[in-house]
TORLOLO-977526 format. One record per residue: residue number from 1; residue in one letter; y, z, x of N, C-alpha, C in turn. Coordinates in steps of 0.001 Angstrom, whole numbers, plus 524288, in hexadecimal, padded with zeros to 5 digits. Layout:
+-----+------+-------+-------+-------+-------+-------+-------+-------+-------+-------+
|  nr | rest |   n_Y |   n_Z |   n_X |  ca_Y |  ca_Z |  ca_X |   c_Y |   c_Z |   c_X |
+-----+------+-------+-------+-------+-------+-------+-------+-------+-------+-------+
| NUM |    A |     Y |     Z |     X |     Y |     Z |     X |     Y |     Z |     X |
...
+-----+------+-------+-------+-------+-------+-------+-------+-------+-------+-------+
This chain:
+-----+------+-------+-------+-------+-------+-------+-------+-------+-------+-------+
|  nr | rest |   n_Y |   n_Z |   n_X |  ca_Y |  ca_Z |  ca_X |   c_Y |   c_Z |   c_X |
+-----+------+-------+-------+-------+-------+-------+-------+-------+-------+-------+
|   1 |    M | 7EBA3 | 872DF | 8336B | 7F075 | 86EE8 | 832B0 | 7F3A3 | 8720D | 82F67 |
|   2 |    S | 7F970 | 87107 | 833ED | 7FFA1 | 87437 | 831BB | 7FFA7 | 87204 | 82B84 |
|   3 |    N | 802C2 | 874C2 | 82A43 | 805C9 | 874E6 | 822E5 | 80B0C | 871F6 | 822CC |
|   4 |    V | 80BFA | 86DF6 | 8226F | 8128B | 86C51 | 822DF | 8149F | 86CCE | 81C7E |
|   5 |    N | 81817 | 86DFF | 81CB4 | 81C1A | 87072 | 817F1 | 81D5B | 86B71 | 8164F |
|   6 |    F | 81E68 | 86A75 | 811ED | 82193 | 865A2 | 81087 | 82837 | 864FD | 81281 |
|   7 |    A | 8293F | 86090 | 810DC | 830D8 | 860AD | 813C3 | 83227 | 85E43 | 80F25 |
|   8 |    S | 8367A | 860A2 | 81039 | 83BB3 | 85F20 | 80B6C | 83E6D | 858D2 | 80C40 |
|   9 |    L | 83B0F | 85643 | 8084F | 83E66 | 85001 | 809C6 | 8422A | 84F74 | 803F0 |
|  10 |    V | 843EA | 84C20 | 805A2 | 8492E | 848B8 | 800C5 | 8439B | 84376 | 7FF0B |
|  11 |    V | 842AD | 8446B | 7FA40 | 83FDA | 84060 | 7F8B8 | 841BC | 83E9C | 7F2B1 |
|  12 |    D | 84711 | 83F0E | 7F21D | 848E7 | 8398E | 7EE14 | 84AD3 | 83791 | 7F0CD |
|  13 |    S | 84A92 | 83300 | 7F3EF | 84DDD | 82EB9 | 7F4B0 | 852A5 | 82F4F | 7F286 |
|  14 |    H | 857AA | 83191 | 7F54A | 85BFE | 83499 | 7F0DB | 85E7A | 82ECA | 7F6B2 |
|  15 |    Q | 86174 | 82C47 | 7F2BA | 865E3 | 82737 | 7F42F | 86328 | 82461 | 7F71E |
|  16 |    E | 85CEF | 82210 | 7F66B | 85A89 | 81EDA | 7F93D | 85696 | 81C6D | 7F57B |
|  17 |    G | 855A2 | 816BC | 7F6A8 | 850E9 | 814F2 | 7F22A | 84D3F | 815BC | 7F3B3 |
|  18 |    N | 84A7D | 8153C | 7F059 | 8446D | 814FC | 7EF7F | 840BC | 8138D | 7ED18 |
|  19 |    P | 84103 | 80D2E | 7EF71 | 83E1B | 80AFF | 7EB24 | 83832 | 809D7 | 7EA2D |
|  20 |    G | 837AD | 809BA | 7E6CF | 8316B | 8095C | 7E5E6 | 82FD5 | 8023C | 7E6AB |
|  21 |    G | 82B8B | 8004D | 7E4E2 | 8286D | 7FDFE | 7E572 | 825B6 | 7F980 | 7EA36 |
|  22 |    V | 82219 | 7F739 | 7EB5C | 82159 | 7F467 | 7EFDC | 823C4 | 7EE87 | 7F0EF |
|  23 |    Y | 82429 | 7EE47 | 7F79D | 82938 | 7E73B | 7F7D7 | 8211C | 7E641 | 7FA8E |
|  24 |    T | 81FB6 | 7E74C | 7FE28 | 81CD6 | 7E6F9 | 8014F | 81607 | 7E836 | 80022 |
|  25 |    L | 810BC | 7E584 | 7FF5B | 80C16 | 7E7FF | 7FC90 | 8099F | 7E267 | 801EB |
|  26 |    G | 8093C | 7E7A8 | 80574 | 803D0 | 7E5D6 | 80994 | 7FEEF | 7E7C7 | 80913 |
|  27 |    V | 7FBBB | 7E52F | 80B2D | 7F60A | 7E6C5 | 80BAE | 7F1AE | 7E571 | 80EE9 |
|  28 |    V | 7EF8C | 7E8CF | 81185 | 7EB41 | 7E9CB | 815DA | 7E53D | 7E8C8 | 813E6 |
|  29 |    L | 7DFA9 | 7E5DC | 81638 | 7DDB7 | 7E6D1 | 8130A | 7DB13 | 7ECDA | 8168F |
|  30 |    A | 7D923 | 7EFE1 | 81566 | 7D675 | 7F5A3 | 81779 | 7D3E2 | 7F50B | 81A72 |
|  31 |    K | 7D12A | 7EF3E | 81A9B | 7CEDC | 7EE26 | 82147 | 7CDEE | 7EDD2 | 82384 |
|  32 |    S | 7D4B7 | 7EBCE | 82439 | 7D804 | 7E8BF | 827EF | 7DA2C | 7EB5E | 82C40 |
|  33 |    F | 7DA07 | 7EFE3 | 82A8F | 7DA71 | 7F5A9 | 82E65 | 7D7BD | 7F525 | 83215 |
|  34 |    T | 7D96C | 7F61E | 8384F | 7D594 | 7F79B | 83AF5 | 7D2F1 | 7FB4F | 83C53 |
|  35 |    A | 7D586 | 80016 | 83BAD | 7D798 | 803E9 | 83935 | 7D92F | 806BB | 83759 |
|  36 |    P | 7D594 | 80C59 | 833AC | 7DA4D | 80F39 | 83066 | 7DE14 | 810A1 | 830F8 |
|  37 |    W | 7E0CF | 80D52 | 82ABD | 7E820 | 80E7D | 82B43 | 7E997 | 80E80 | 82634 |
|  38 |    P | 7EF56 | 81305 | 82394 | 7EE6E | 8165E | 82777 | 7EB1D | 81A63 | 828A9 |
|  39 |    V | 7EB52 | 81E7E | 82B57 | 7E85E | 82186 | 82B89 | 7EE58 | 82723 | 82DD4 |
|  40 |    K | 7EBE1 | 82C0E | 82D1C | 7EFEE | 83023 | 82CBF | 7F371 | 8312E | 831F7 |
|  41 |    G | 7F0B1 | 8302E | 8380D | 7F256 | 82F6B | 83B64 | 7F7F6 | 82987 | 83B77 |
|  42 |    D | 7F6D9 | 8258C | 836EE | 7FA8E | 8231A | 838E5 | 800A7 | 82607 | 83524 |
|  43 |    I | 80170 | 82963 | 834FB | 803FC | 82ACF | 82F11 | 808EF | 82FF4 | 8326A |
|  44 |    T | 80B51 | 82F82 | 83276 | 810FC | 8326D | 835B5 | 81405 | 833A4 | 831D0 |
|  45 |    A | 8150F | 836EC | 83074 | 818C2 | 83801 | 82F46 | 81A75 | 836AD | 82985 |
|  46 |    G | 81640 | 8354E | 82578 | 816EB | 832FC | 82090 | 814B4 | 82CCB | 82133 |
|  47 |    E | 8151C | 82B36 | 82449 | 81560 | 82384 | 82596 | 81228 | 82119 | 82958 |
|  48 |    I | 80FA3 | 81F0F | 82867 | 80982 | 81AED | 82A82 | 80D94 | 8183C | 830D6 |
|  49 |    T | 80BE1 | 81988 | 8345C | 80FA9 | 81701 | 839A9 | 80CA4 | 813CB | 83E20 |
|  50 |    V | 80800 | 81401 | 83A50 | 80533 | 81090 | 83C87 | 802DF | 80A9F | 83C3B |
|  51 |    A | 8037A | 805E1 | 83D91 | 8028F | 8013B | 83B07 | 7FBE6 | 801E0 | 837E3 |
|  52 |    P | 7FC85 | 7FD43 | 83444 | 7F6C1 | 7FD21 | 832C6 | 7F547 | 7FD5A | 837A0 |
|  53 |    R | 7EE23 | 7FE6A | 838D4 | 7EAF6 | 7FC8B | 83BDC | 7E8BD | 7F742 | 837BF |
|  54 |    I | 7EB6F | 7F30F | 8385D | 7E7C3 | 7ECDD | 8386D | 7E8AF | 7E8DB | 83D11 |
|  55 |    P | 7E608 | 7E49E | 83D4C | 7E801 | 7E23D | 8415F | 7EC82 | 7E0C3 | 841BD |
|  56 |    V | 7ED04 | 7DF44 | 84564 | 7F315 | 7DD7E | 8459A | 7F367 | 7D813 | 84140 |
|  57 |    A | 7EF75 | 7D3CD | 84240 | 7F1D9 | 7CE8C | 84066 | 7F0AF | 7CFDC | 83ABF |
|  58 |    T | 7F053 | 7D4E5 | 83781 | 7EE6E | 7D50C | 832D9 | 7F466 | 7D61B | 82EAD |
|  59 |    K | 7F3C5 | 7D625 | 82B7C | 7FA2A | 7D39C | 8275A | 7F7B6 | 7D801 | 822B3 |
|  60 |    I | 7FC21 | 7DB27 | 8234D | 7FD2C | 7DCA1 | 81C5D | 7FD0A | 7D89D | 8180D |
|  61 |    A | 7F7FB | 7D765 | 8165A | 7F9D3 | 7D4BA | 810A4 | 7FF2F | 7D60D | 80B71 |
|  62 |    V | 8010F | 7D252 | 80BE0 | 80746 | 7D262 | 807C8 | 805E6 | 7D150 | 8031D |
|  63 |    Y | 80702 | 7D467 | 7FE3E | 8079A | 7D2F1 | 7F9CA | 80BC4 | 7D246 | 7F778 |
|  64 |    D | 80CC6 | 7CE32 | 7F434 | 81394 | 7CC31 | 7F416 | 811F9 | 7CD6B | 7ED32 |
|  65 |    F | 814F4 | 7D2A9 | 7EBE1 | 81270 | 7D3A6 | 7E6D5 | 8154E | 7D368 | 7E22A |
|  66 |    P | 81713 | 7D40F | 7DB98 | 81984 | 7D36B | 7D935 | 81C8E | 7D894 | 7D789 |
|  67 |    D | 822EA | 7D8E9 | 7DB61 | 827B9 | 7DCD8 | 7DAC8 | 822DD | 7E1B1 | 7D555 |
|  68 |    G | 823F5 | 7E5B5 | 7D7E7 | 82243 | 7EB4E | 7D43B | 81DC6 | 7EAFC | 7D483 |
|  69 |    K | 81913 | 7E86D | 7D774 | 81292 | 7E751 | 7D624 | 81033 | 7EB2C | 7DA40 |
|  70 |    V | 81104 | 7EEB2 | 7DD5B | 80D89 | 7F059 | 7E001 | 8103A | 7F674 | 7DF84 |
|  71 |    E | 80D46 | 7F8E9 | 7E0AE | 80D35 | 7FE26 | 7E1F3 | 80B66 | 80190 | 7E5B9 |
|  72 |    A | 80BDC | 8066C | 7E6FC | 8094D | 80A7D | 7EBC7 | 80A75 | 80E61 | 7EA0F |
|  73 |    S | 8061B | 8129A | 7E8D4 | 8075E | 8177E | 7E77F | 801AA | 81976 | 7EAEA |
|  74 |    S | 80278 | 81FDA | 7E9CE | 7FF7B | 82234 | 7ED74 | 8013C | 827AF | 7E97E |
|  75 |    E | 7FB3E | 82C09 | 7E9CB | 7FB4C | 830C1 | 7E63A | 7F86F | 833F8 | 7E9FF |
|  76 |    K | 7F915 | 83922 | 7EAE7 | 7F816 | 83CD7 | 7ECE5 | 7F3C1 | 83F74 | 7EA18 |
|  77 |    Q | 7ED38 | 84134 | 7E981 | 7EB11 | 8421D | 7E69B | 7E57F | 8454F | 7E652 |
|  78 |    G | 7E511 | 847CF | 7E5FE | 7E141 | 84AF6 | 7E797 | 7E0D6 | 85146 | 7E582 |
|  79 |    E | 7DEB8 | 8545F | 7E808 | 7DEA2 | 859D4 | 7E627 | 7E0AC | 85C03 | 7EB29 |
|  80 |    P | 7E1E2 | 85F76 | 7EB47 | 7E520 | 86108 | 7F08F | 7E17E | 865EF | 7F3F4 |
|  81 |    G | 7E141 | 86112 | 7F7EE | 7DC0C | 862B3 | 7FDA3 | 7D89E | 85BFF | 7FD82 |
|  82 |    F | 7DB85 | 859E4 | 7F92E | 7D723 | 854C7 | 7FA1A | 7DB9C | 84D9F | 7F83B |
|  83 |    Q | 7E0A5 | 84FFF | 7F948 | 7E41A | 84D63 | 7F7CD | 7E47F | 847D5 | 7FBB8 |
|  84 |    S | 7E58F | 842E7 | 7F7EB | 7E65A | 83E37 | 7FC32 | 7E9B1 | 839EF | 7F7C2 |
|  85 |    F | 7EA7B | 835E9 | 7FCBC | 7EE14 | 832F3 | 7F81F | 7EB93 | 82E34 | 7F809 |
|  86 |    K | 7EBB7 | 82C56 | 7F0EE | 7EB5C | 8274B | 7F06D | 7EE8B | 8245B | 7EF3E |
|  87 |    H | 7EF52 | 81F27 | 7F318 | 7F17D | 81922 | 7F3CE | 7F08C | 81500 | 7EE4D |
|  88 |    N | 7F3A9 | 813EF | 7ED80 | 7F4F6 | 81034 | 7E9F2 | 7F75D | 80B83 | 7E83C |
|  89 |    I | 7F634 | 806A9 | 7E7F8 | 7F9B3 | 800E3 | 7E897 | 7F831 | 7FF6C | 7E3D1 |
|  90 |    E | 7FC4C | 7FADA | 7E156 | 7FB1F | 7FA5D | 7DCC5 | 7FE04 | 7F14F | 7DE75 |
|  91 |    F | 7FDA1 | 7EFE9 | 7DE49 | 801C4 | 7EAD8 | 7DE7C | 7FFDE | 7E436 | 7DCDC |
|  92 |    M | 801FB | 7E1FF | 7D9A7 | 800FD | 7DE37 | 7D6AF | 801EE | 7D911 | 7DA09 |
|  93 |    F | 7FDAC | 7D5A3 | 7D94E | 7FE2A | 7CEED | 7D9F1 | 7FDCF | 7CC18 | 7D56A |
|  94 |    A | 80656 | 7CA0D | 7D4F7 | 804B5 | 7C685 | 7D068 | 7FF8C | 7C123 | 7D0CA |
|  95 |    S | 80032 | 7C112 | 7CCEF | 7FF26 | 7B928 | 7CD1A | 7F935 | 7BAEE | 7CCB1 |
|  96 |    F | 7F5DF | 7B555 | 7CE26 | 7EFBE | 7B504 | 7CC03 | 7EF5A | 7B0D6 | 7D082 |
|  97 |    S | 7EB19 | 7B186 | 7D498 | 7EC13 | 7AB76 | 7D7E4 | 7E666 | 7ADB7 | 7DB4C |
|  98 |    K | 7E306 | 7A9E5 | 7DCD1 | 7DF29 | 7A9B4 | 7DF31 | 7E11B | 7ACD2 | 7E6C0 |
|  99 |    G | 7E752 | 7AAEE | 7E90A | 7E865 | 7B051 | 7ED02 | 7E8CF | 7B3E0 | 7EB02 |
| 100 |    H | 7EA08 | 7B661 | 7E5BF | 7EA04 | 7BBDA | 7E346 | 7E49B | 7BD05 | 7E4DB |
| 101 |    Q | 7DFDD | 7BAAD | 7E204 | 7DB39 | 7BBB0 | 7E16B | 7D7E3 | 7BCD7 | 7E86F |
| 102 |    A | 7D819 | 7B8DF | 7EA7E | 7D7D3 | 7B962 | 7F1CC | 7D9AC | 7BF28 | 7F48A |
| 103 |    E | 7E0C5 | 7C133 | 7F216 | 7E138 | 7C4FA | 7F53B | 7DDA7 | 7CA5B | 7F378 |
| 104 |    L | 7DEF1 | 7CA18 | 7EDA8 | 7DC3B | 7D05C | 7EC00 | 7D4E9 | 7CF73 | 7EBF4 |
| 105 |    S | 7D441 | 7CCA8 | 7ED63 | 7CDFC | 7CD23 | 7EDD1 | 7CD19 | 7CEB4 | 7F42E |
| 106 |    K | 7D091 | 7D066 | 7F6A0 | 7D16A | 7D37D | 7FDA5 | 7D1AB | 7DA1A | 7FBA7 |
| 107 |    F | 7D257 | 7DAE5 | 7F633 | 7D418 | 7DF98 | 7F454 | 7CD6B | 7E251 | 7F33C |
| 108 |    L | 7CA28 | 7DE4A | 7F1C3 | 7C4B4 | 7DF75 | 7EE1E | 7C0BF | 7E286 | 7F30B |
| 109 |    N | 7C1D0 | 7E6E4 | 7F1E0 | 7BED0 | 7EB46 | 7F4FE | 7C070 | 7EA41 | 7FA86 |
| 110 |    A | 7C378 | 7EBA6 | 7FB85 | 7CAAB | 7ECCE | 800A6 | 7CF4C | 7ED79 | 8002B |
| 111 |    G | 7CDE8 | 7F30B | 802BD | 7D379 | 7F492 | 80173 | 7D765 | 7F334 | 804F3 |
| 112 |    G | 7DB59 | 7F4C1 | 80536 | 7E02C | 7F299 | 80833 | 7E435 | 7F7F3 | 807EF |
| 113 |    V | 7E686 | 7F7B6 | 80C11 | 7ECCF | 7FBBC | 80E93 | 7EFC8 | 7F83C | 80D0D |
| 114 |    F | 7F44D | 7F8EC | 8090C | 7F816 | 7F754 | 8081F | 7FE76 | 7FAB3 | 80948 |
| 115 |    F | 80176 | 7F831 | 80951 | 8046E | 7F71C | 80BE5 | 80BA6 | 7F6BF | 80864 |
| 116 |    V | 80D53 | 7F9CD | 8064D | 812D8 | 7F80B | 803D4 | 817A6 | 7FAB7 | 80403 |
| 117 |    E | 81A61 | 7F5ED | 80509 | 81F07 | 7F71F | 804EA | 82421 | 7FAC6 | 801E0 |
| 118 |    M | 827AF | 7FD46 | 800C1 | 8272B | 7FE72 | 7FD9C | 82DB5 | 7FDA4 | 7FCEA |
| 119 |    G | 8301C | 7FE4C | 7FAF8 | 836D9 | 7FD10 | 7F814 | 83BF5 | 7FEF6 | 7FC01 |
| 120 |    D | 83802 | 80259 | 7FE70 | 83C98 | 80510 | 80294 | 83A46 | 8022E | 80892 |
| 121 |    G | 836C7 | 7FDD0 | 808C0 | 83514 | 7FD77 | 80D07 | 82FCB | 7FD67 | 81162 |
| 122 |    L | 82ED6 | 803AF | 80F04 | 82B91 | 8052B | 811D8 | 825B1 | 80443 | 80E2D |
| 123 |    F | 82196 | 804EB | 81248 | 81BDA | 80443 | 81326 | 81A6C | 806F6 | 81034 |
| 124 |    G | 81618 | 80983 | 80DA2 | 810F2 | 80B6F | 80D69 | 80C29 | 807B4 | 80BCD |
| 125 |    V | 807D0 | 80C3C | 80DE8 | 8028F | 80D0A | 80E07 | 7FDF1 | 80F08 | 80BFE |
| 126 |    V | 7FC56 | 8095D | 80819 | 7F984 | 80B83 | 8033D | 7F348 | 80AA4 | 803B6 |
| 127 |    G | 7F35A | 80F79 | 80493 | 7ED50 | 80ED8 | 807C2 | 7EBA2 | 80D29 | 80AFA |
| 128 |    S | 7E6E4 | 8109F | 80F4B | 7E6DA | 80E30 | 8143F | 7E0F6 | 80B1E | 81724 |
| 129 |    S | 7E00F | 80A5D | 81985 | 7DAF1 | 807D2 | 81B5B | 7D52E | 80C80 | 81A01 |
| 130 |    K | 7D64F | 80ECC | 81A18 | 7D195 | 8127B | 81A15 | 7D209 | 813FF | 813EC |
| 131 |    T | 7D4D0 | 813AF | 810D0 | 7D58B | 813BB | 80C05 | 7D7A3 | 80EDC | 80ABD |
| 132 |    P | 7D55A | 80C1E | 80986 | 7D9DF | 80813 | 804C9 | 7DA9E | 8087F | 8011A |
| 133 |    V | 7DDE5 | 8040E | 7FED4 | 7DFEB | 80273 | 7F998 | 7DC53 | 7FD67 | 7F730 |
| 134 |    Y | 7D84C | 7FF61 | 7F3C7 | 7D520 | 7FA27 | 7F065 | 7D67A | 7FABA | 7EBDB |
| 135 |    A | 7D89E | 7F560 | 7EC99 | 7DE1B | 7F381 | 7E73D | 7DAC7 | 7F12C | 7E479 |
| 136 |    K | 7D9E4 | 7F2C2 | 7DF22 | 7D788 | 7F05A | 7DB7B | 7DC2D | 7ED21 | 7D7D0 |
| 137 |    Q | 7DAB2 | 7E6BD | 7D659 | 7DCCE | 7E2F2 | 7D3F2 | 7DAB2 | 7E2BB | 7CF42 |
| 138 |    S | 7DF4F | 7E452 | 7CBFB | 7DF18 | 7E00A | 7C709 | 7E484 | 7DBE5 | 7C54B |
| 139 |    F | 7E029 | 7D7E2 | 7C11B | 7E4EF | 7D4BD | 7C020 | 7E5EA | 7D355 | 7BB69 |
| 140 |    K | 7EB18 | 7D18F | 7B94C | 7EC25 | 7CEF0 | 7B4BA | 7ED97 | 7CB6D | 7B29A |
| 141 |    T | 7EDFB | 7C8E5 | 7B0B1 | 7F141 | 7C31B | 7AD11 | 7F7DE | 7C4FB | 7AB55 |
| 142 |    G | 7F68F | 7CA01 | 7A87A | 7FA2C | 7C8B1 | 7A686 | 7FD19 | 7C7E1 | 7A06D |
| 143 |    K | 7FD02 | 7CAD6 | 79D22 | 7FCE0 | 7C7DC | 7983F | 80033 | 7C172 | 79544 |
| 144 |    K | 803F7 | 7C0F6 | 79859 | 807BA | 7BD6A | 79659 | 808F8 | 7BCA0 | 79DA1 |
| 145 |    G | 80E7F | 7B819 | 79BDD | 8114D | 7B4D8 | 79F39 | 81259 | 7B8D9 | 7A389 |
| 146 |    G | 81585 | 7BE95 | 7A0F7 | 81A2F | 7C0C8 | 7A50E | 81523 | 7C5DB | 7A629 |
| 147 |    D | 81132 | 7C749 | 7A6E1 | 80EE9 | 7CA89 | 7A6C3 | 80CB8 | 7C94B | 7ACD1 |
| 148 |    P | 80A59 | 7CEFE | 7B093 | 8089E | 7CF0D | 7B623 | 8054C | 7CB10 | 7B510 |
| 149 |    R | 8022A | 7C960 | 7B7A9 | 7FDD6 | 7C5DA | 7B942 | 7FD6A | 7C7B0 | 7C0B5 |
| 150 |    G | 7F80D | 7C970 | 7BFAB | 7F75E | 7CA88 | 7C865 | 7F2B9 | 7CDEA | 7C69D |
| 151 |    F | 7F2FC | 7CF56 | 7CCE8 | 7EED4 | 7D5EA | 7CC94 | 7F345 | 7D9D2 | 7CECD |
| 152 |    T | 7EF92 | 7DD46 | 7CE34 | 7F2A2 | 7E1B3 | 7CE78 | 7ED96 | 7E5B1 | 7D357 |
| 153 |    M | 7EEC8 | 7E6D1 | 7D6A2 | 7EBF0 | 7EB4C | 7D900 | 7ECEF | 7F072 | 7DB8A |
| 154 |    K | 7EA10 | 7F1B5 | 7DB17 | 7EA71 | 7F87B | 7D9F7 | 7E5C2 | 7F9CA | 7DEAB |
| 155 |    G | 7E75C | 7FCD6 | 7E005 | 7E466 | 7FF8E | 7E417 | 7E51C | 80748 | 7E6D1 |
| 156 |    D | 7E2DA | 80946 | 7E773 | 7E4D4 | 80D55 | 7EAF0 | 7E1D0 | 80FB4 | 7ED85 |
| 157 |    A | 7E23C | 81430 | 7F19F | 7DE1E | 81503 | 7F4C2 | 7E04C | 81A3B | 7F568 |
| 158 |    D | 7DADB | 81DF4 | 7F33F | 7DA07 | 822DE | 7F27F | 7D91F | 8260E | 7F64C |
| 159 |    G | 7DBB0 | 82AD2 | 7F911 | 7DAEC | 82EA7 | 7FD4E | 7DB74 | 82DE9 | 802D6 |
| 160 |    I | 7E04F | 82988 | 801D2 | 7E2BB | 82B69 | 80708 | 7E773 | 83186 | 806F7 |
| 161 |    M | 7E715 | 830F0 | 80E54 | 7E91B | 83442 | 80FEB | 7F056 | 836E6 | 81038 |
| 162 |    W | 7F1C8 | 831D2 | 80CE0 | 7F843 | 834FB | 80E6D | 7F84E | 82DB1 | 80954 |
| 163 |    D | 7FC10 | 82F67 | 805D8 | 7FEFE | 82C6B | 80636 | 80162 | 8281D | 8067A |
| 164 |    I | 80295 | 8233B | 801A2 | 805AD | 81E23 | 803D2 | 809BF | 82215 | 808A8 |
| 165 |    L | 80998 | 81FC3 | 80D3E | 80C6E | 81DE4 | 8106B | 8112F | 81AD6 | 8131C |
| 166 |    P | 81544 | 81A7E | 814B0 | 81890 | 816DB | 816F7 | 816DB | 81579 | 81BBD |
| 167 |    L | 81761 | 80FED | 81D2C | 81685 | 80E3C | 8220D | 81BF5 | 80F5E | 82689 |
| 168 |    S | 81C1B | 81094 | 829D6 | 82114 | 81219 | 82B97 | 822AC | 80BFE | 82C51 |
| 169 |    P | 8285D | 80ABF | 82E75 | 82A51 | 8077D | 82E0B | 8275E | 80451 | 83202 |
| 170 |    T | 827A0 | 805E1 | 835D2 | 825A5 | 803E7 | 83A94 | 8202D | 801E3 | 83AAF |
| 171 |    V | 81C82 | 80243 | 837AB | 818EA | 80105 | 83761 | 81734 | 7FE0E | 8325B |
| 172 |    A | 81D01 | 7FDEF | 82D37 | 8199B | 7FA49 | 82A0E | 81DFC | 7F593 | 82D5B |
| 173 |    A | 822EC | 7F4AA | 830C9 | 8258C | 7F23C | 831E4 | 8210C | 7EC6E | 833DC |
| 174 |    A | 81C4C | 7F06E | 83772 | 819B9 | 7EBB5 | 83980 | 81628 | 7E9B0 | 8367D |
| 175 |    L | 81471 | 7EBE6 | 83109 | 810F1 | 7E7ED | 82E82 | 81125 | 7E215 | 82E16 |
| 176 |    N | 80A59 | 7E0B9 | 82D2E | 80A17 | 7DC8E | 82F3E | 80816 | 7DA24 | 82906 |
| 177 |    F | 80CB1 | 7D905 | 825BF | 80B16 | 7D6AB | 82065 | 80BEC | 7D0AA | 82242 |
| 178 |    E | 80761 | 7CF2F | 81CF0 | 806BB | 7C88A | 81ED1 | 80B49 | 7C6AB | 81983 |
| 179 |    A | 80CCD | 7C33F | 81D04 | 813AD | 7BFA0 | 8190B | 80F64 | 7BD51 | 81467 |
| 180 |    L | 81158 | 7BEF8 | 80EAB | 80FBA | 7BB44 | 80978 | 8112B | 7B586 | 80AC1 |
| 181 |    P | 80DE7 | 7B326 | 80897 | 80CBF | 7AD3A | 8083B | 81198 | 7AD37 | 804F0 |
| 182 |    A | 81486 | 7A64C | 80826 | 8180C | 7A4AB | 805A8 | 81806 | 7A355 | 7FF2E |
+-----+------+-------+-------+-------+-------+-------+-------+-------+-------+-------+
């Protein structure tokens, strides 16, 4: 394998917006994939350029979450020669209902691949079908009227060969998101 030197890049967002935050959170059960996704061959020049390998009729579930209550992150870890990436997701379901409980029960011993639409409209992929994110939940009632009441989900996927990557705009535009209930 040939060595490729570093490239010069402008990385300061000078005179451009760089908004944080997540606007859309989608998830697909890892067992719904018909073949591993994404894989190294699906990545071109730092973005995923191949659509998720799920049946055509499969819709990506969408969660309508409280403002500012979703965060995706990643970290490169390991000693030189043994490095890989860890993908993380944290999100909150406000309130408490049987509908929440029914949806959260689907995460029991079941991993998922998450799709996060960021503030600039780019979608990132958290986890993979072979290394899914297993979300753990906690619930709090809050201590008084104005306190948050709801479920917090936190999960990670460790040992992934790449960082959280953007989906190509063409692939993202073709994603089949389930409509939110009225």
